[in-house]
VMD Tcl script that draws the C-alpha trace (Angstrom):
set ca {
  {-68.99 -17.52 -50.59}
  {-66.14 -16.19 -48.31}
  {-64.26 -13.15 -48.99}
  {-61.39 -13.82 -50.84}
  {-57.84 -13.47 -48.87}
  {-55.79 -10.25 -49.32}
  {-52.96 -10.65 -51.38}
  {-49.95 -10.48 -48.86}
  {-48.06 -7.47 -48.85}
  {-44.75 -7.07 -51.09}
  {-41.58 -7.76 -48.88}
  {-39.59 -4.38 -48.63}
  {-36.47 -3.95 -50.49}
  {-34.41 -1.09 -50.53}
  {-33.91 0.84 -53.58}
  {-30.99 0.84 -56.12}
  {-30.39 4.28 -54.73}
  {-29.65 2.92 -51.34}
  {-27.99 0.12 -52.29}
  {-25.55 2.38 -53.98}
  {-24.97 4.44 -50.82}
  {-24.45 1.31 -48.55}
  {-21.60 0.63 -51.17}
  {-20.04 3.58 -51.13}
  {-20.23 4.13 -47.54}
  {-18.37 0.35 -47.19}
  {-15.80 1.33 -49.85}
  {-15.04 4.73 -47.66}
  {-14.88 2.79 -44.54}
  {-12.50 -0.03 -46.16}
  {-10.40 2.87 -47.58}
  {-10.38 4.20 -44.39}
  {-9.27 1.32 -42.58}
  {-6.59 0.70 -45.08}
  {-5.23 4.33 -44.66}
  {-5.36 4.32 -40.81}
  {-3.08 0.83 -41.08}
  {-0.71 2.06 -43.68}
  {0.15 5.13 -41.82}
  {0.74 3.54 -38.62}
  {2.89 0.59 -40.20}
  {5.04 3.54 -41.76}
  {5.06 5.87 -38.43}
  {6.27 2.54 -36.44}
  {8.96 1.74 -38.71}
  {10.24 5.42 -38.63}
  {10.45 5.23 -35.05}
  {11.98 1.99 -34.60}
  {14.58 3.19 -37.33}
  {14.99 6.04 -35.30}
  {15.09 4.64 -31.96}
  {17.70 1.63 -33.50}
  {20.10 4.27 -35.20}
  {21.01 6.00 -31.85}
  {24.33 5.84 -30.28}
  {23.26 4.08 -27.28}
  {20.94 1.49 -28.32}
  {22.67 -1.29 -28.22}
  {23.63 -0.60 -24.59}
  {19.83 0.01 -23.51}
  {18.83 -3.08 -25.58}
  {21.27 -5.51 -23.40}
  {20.08 -3.47 -20.71}
  {16.32 -3.41 -20.56}
  {15.43 -5.96 -23.41}
  {17.63 -9.19 -22.71}
  {15.50 -12.19 -24.26}
  {17.51 -14.63 -21.71}
  {16.80 -12.72 -18.52}
  {13.30 -12.01 -19.63}
  {12.89 -15.99 -19.74}
  {14.56 -16.37 -16.28}
  {12.52 -13.54 -14.68}
  {9.23 -15.00 -15.97}
  {8.19 -17.70 -13.59}
  {9.08 -15.41 -10.22}
  {7.19 -12.56 -12.06}
  {4.21 -14.01 -13.28}
  {3.97 -15.56 -9.53}
  {3.89 -11.78 -8.21}
  {1.78 -10.99 -10.73}
  {-0.97 -13.30 -9.23}
  {-0.86 -11.68 -5.84}
  {-1.39 -8.24 -7.92}
  {-4.68 -9.82 -8.98}
  {-6.13 -11.20 -5.54}
  {-5.33 -8.19 -4.19}
  {-7.39 -6.18 -6.95}
  {-10.01 -8.49 -6.79}
  {-10.53 -8.14 -3.11}
  {-9.97 -4.32 -3.14}
  {-12.53 -3.78 -5.93}
  {-15.20 -5.67 -3.63}
  {-14.09 -3.24 -0.78}
  {-13.93 -0.29 -2.83}
  {-17.45 -1.11 -3.94}
  {-19.20 -1.68 -1.02}
  {-17.51 1.29 1.01}
  {-17.91 3.64 -1.86}
  {-21.37 3.14 -2.08}
  {-21.83 3.51 1.72}
  {-20.07 6.78 1.60}
  {-21.83 7.91 -1.23}
  {-25.71 7.32 0.30}
  {-24.43 8.72 3.68}
  {-23.01 12.31 1.61}
  {-26.68 12.28 0.26}
  {-28.48 11.56 3.55}
  {-31.35 14.96 3.85}
  {-31.73 16.33 7.17}
  {-29.79 18.18 9.80}
  {-30.19 14.60 12.12}
  {-27.68 13.28 9.81}
  {-25.41 16.28 9.88}
  {-22.60 14.77 11.98}
  {-22.88 11.68 9.61}
  {-22.54 13.82 6.63}
  {-19.54 16.06 8.27}
  {-17.75 12.79 8.72}
  {-18.16 10.94 5.25}
  {-17.01 14.38 3.58}
  {-14.09 14.78 5.98}
  {-13.20 11.03 4.87}
  {-13.21 11.53 1.15}
  {-11.27 14.73 1.83}
  {-8.33 13.55 3.42}
  {-8.12 10.46 1.10}
  {-8.57 12.01 -2.18}
  {-5.65 14.64 -0.88}
  {-3.31 12.26 0.45}
  {-0.85 9.97 -2.10}
  {-1.60 6.56 -2.12}
  {2.02 5.99 -1.32}
  {1.99 7.91 1.98}
  {-1.42 5.84 2.91}
  {0.60 2.41 2.25}
  {3.04 3.47 4.93}
  {0.69 4.43 7.49}
  {-1.25 1.62 7.28}
  {0.98 -0.67 6.65}
  {3.74 0.20 9.15}
  {1.75 2.49 11.60}
  {-1.21 0.12 12.34}
  {0.53 -3.20 13.01}
  {2.99 -0.92 15.48}
  {-0.07 -0.29 17.41}
  {0.03 -4.60 18.37}
  {-3.95 -4.25 18.42}
  {-4.14 -6.85 15.71}
  {-2.52 -10.19 14.76}
  {0.39 -10.28 12.74}
  {-0.93 -10.13 8.99}
  {0.63 -10.29 5.88}
  {1.38 -7.12 4.43}
  {-0.42 -7.90 1.14}
  {-3.35 -7.34 3.41}
  {-2.41 -4.26 4.63}
  {-1.72 -3.06 0.92}
  {-5.33 -3.73 0.45}
  {-6.63 -1.64 3.20}
  {-4.90 1.10 2.07}
  {-5.87 0.93 -1.22}
  {-9.84 0.31 -0.10}
  {-9.42 3.54 1.91}
  {-7.72 5.66 -0.89}
  {-10.03 4.53 -3.59}
  {-13.46 4.54 -1.66}
  {-13.12 8.16 -1.31}
  {-12.53 8.80 -5.03}
  {-15.39 6.49 -5.86}
  {-18.04 7.39 -3.25}
  {-17.59 11.19 -5.10}
  {-18.08 9.88 -8.22}
  {-21.48 7.75 -7.14}
  {-22.48 10.94 -5.17}
  {-22.09 12.76 -8.70}
  {-24.46 10.16 -10.37}
  {-26.80 10.22 -7.59}
  {-27.38 13.95 -7.56}
  {-27.57 13.67 -11.66}
  {-30.75 11.81 -11.10}
  {-34.01 14.25 -11.24}
  {-35.52 14.58 -8.09}
  {-39.03 13.55 -9.66}
  {-37.30 9.77 -9.52}
  {-36.97 10.00 -5.98}
  {-40.12 11.44 -5.23}
  {-42.06 8.97 -7.52}
  {-40.37 6.05 -5.45}
  {-41.56 7.47 -2.52}
  {-45.14 8.11 -3.52}
  {-45.04 4.36 -4.37}
  {-44.98 3.49 -0.83}
  {-40.82 2.53 -1.16}
  {-38.84 3.82 1.68}
  {-35.26 5.57 1.41}
  {-33.01 2.50 1.35}
  {-35.55 0.95 -0.95}
  {-36.16 3.82 -3.20}
  {-32.19 4.59 -3.62}
  {-31.82 0.87 -4.19}
  {-34.24 0.14 -6.68}
  {-34.77 3.58 -8.49}
  {-31.86 6.00 -7.70}
  {-28.70 3.66 -7.89}
  {-29.51 2.11 -11.15}
  {-29.52 5.20 -12.81}
  {-26.95 6.65 -11.09}
  {-24.50 3.57 -12.16}
  {-25.63 4.25 -15.92}
  {-24.19 7.80 -15.79}
  {-21.16 7.47 -13.93}
  {-19.76 3.87 -15.65}
  {-17.27 5.65 -17.79}
  {-15.65 7.43 -14.55}
  {-15.96 4.42 -12.52}
  {-14.30 2.26 -15.33}
  {-11.74 4.53 -15.20}
  {-10.81 4.54 -11.55}
  {-10.63 0.66 -11.54}
  {-7.86 0.99 -14.62}
  {-6.25 3.09 -11.97}
  {-6.66 0.93 -8.90}
  {-5.36 -1.70 -11.56}
  {-2.19 0.17 -12.10}
  {-1.62 1.50 -8.61}
  {-2.31 -2.25 -6.90}
  {1.94 -2.30 -8.18}
  {2.23 0.06 -5.03}
  {2.13 -2.90 -2.64}
  {5.75 -3.60 -3.22}
  {7.09 -0.90 -1.04}
  {5.65 -2.76 2.26}
  {7.97 -5.92 1.30}
  {4.64 -7.73 -0.31}
  {6.40 -9.79 -3.31}
  {4.39 -9.00 -6.32}
  {5.24 -8.89 -9.85}
  {7.12 -5.48 -8.96}
  {8.73 -6.63 -5.70}
  {9.48 -10.15 -7.61}
  {11.49 -7.83 -10.74}
  {13.02 -5.79 -8.19}
  {14.72 -9.29 -6.74}
  {15.60 -10.47 -9.97}
  {17.19 -7.12 -11.17}
  {19.30 -7.19 -8.13}
  {20.48 -10.72 -9.06}
  {20.99 -10.04 -12.78}
  {22.10 -6.24 -12.80}
  {19.77 -5.77 -15.65}
  {16.47 -4.22 -15.96}
  {14.64 -6.49 -18.16}
  {12.23 -8.00 -15.36}
  {11.33 -4.29 -14.86}
  {10.27 -4.36 -18.45}
  {8.41 -7.48 -18.01}
  {6.30 -6.18 -15.17}
  {5.26 -3.38 -16.64}
  {4.20 -4.85 -19.71}
  {2.16 -7.86 -17.76}
  {0.37 -4.81 -15.92}
  {-0.27 -3.29 -19.20}
  {-1.97 -6.58 -20.39}
  {-3.83 -6.87 -17.46}
  {-5.23 -3.20 -18.03}
  {-5.74 -3.46 -21.67}
  {-9.18 -5.10 -21.95}
  {-10.59 -2.85 -19.33}
  {-9.13 0.10 -20.92}
  {-10.77 -0.94 -24.15}
  {-14.00 -2.00 -22.48}
  {-13.95 1.71 -21.06}
  {-14.06 3.09 -24.51}
  {-16.76 0.94 -25.76}
  {-19.05 2.06 -23.29}
  {-18.16 5.38 -23.30}
  {-18.58 5.19 -27.45}
  {-22.26 3.36 -26.80}
  {-23.26 5.84 -24.03}
  {-22.16 9.00 -26.29}
  {-24.27 7.33 -29.35}
  {-27.52 6.59 -26.99}
  {-27.17 10.46 -25.80}
  {-27.15 11.77 -29.60}
  {-29.77 9.91 -30.52}
  {-32.43 10.56 -27.86}
  {-32.46 7.43 -26.09}
  {-32.82 6.50 -22.58}
  {-29.53 6.34 -20.96}
}
mol new
graphics top color blue
foreach p $ca { graphics top sphere $p radius 0.5 }
foreach p [lrange $ca 0 end-1] q [lrange $ca 1 end] { graphics top cylinder $p $q radius 0.2 }
display resetview
């Protein structure tokens, strides 16, 4: 006669004490959200009342917040913003490639690669210290003056200046991430038969990127903002379009519109950066592998 089948294990359920704790935490969370919302509304109302009550508010409103001027300037400014977005996409790819190459060169070992390390270090020192506005002028007006290249649109030279400047910042962030990876990881990869390039690509860089992701995303947010500086070269982006509309209407509302569009462009990345930073902090605090 076969032995009787074992009785099924009872399903786990939280105790009454645990249920009370969960309910208390939920009530405390809802109370915190309501208090934060109420305090924000009260603070915004006080600030609005103070600004509107100032003697010059009517003049400022007509000069910077005119709805009719905003509507008339919208098509031209939004068309210029698409140019900023295209430049941002191309510049991001270029910065990623050049920054990775510079970081890899600066981490090369041995006296044979000293000239390459020196050139990479000199590059990062120069372009991290030089203001982006000056780089834009030098690249946008200096290089075409050499007559070595065919005539190119100014957004092209603006993209080149952005790549030159931000690749220096990104390369240093990546280099810090590479050097933060424990040397045993590199030795283990070489022990498995991987060459320098393969170990860097498959073992070192993935760990380094996880360590410096928040810093890289902050650099991307900064580049989203600075891409508007290509207007100094004459490219008709959102800022230049706002300047043209302002000259036609003698009203600064188009500049406010362009600024709000840049904020809307950067807002998702800013929130994503905060989420990634908080997630990484939680994982480190609970002892998991980052």
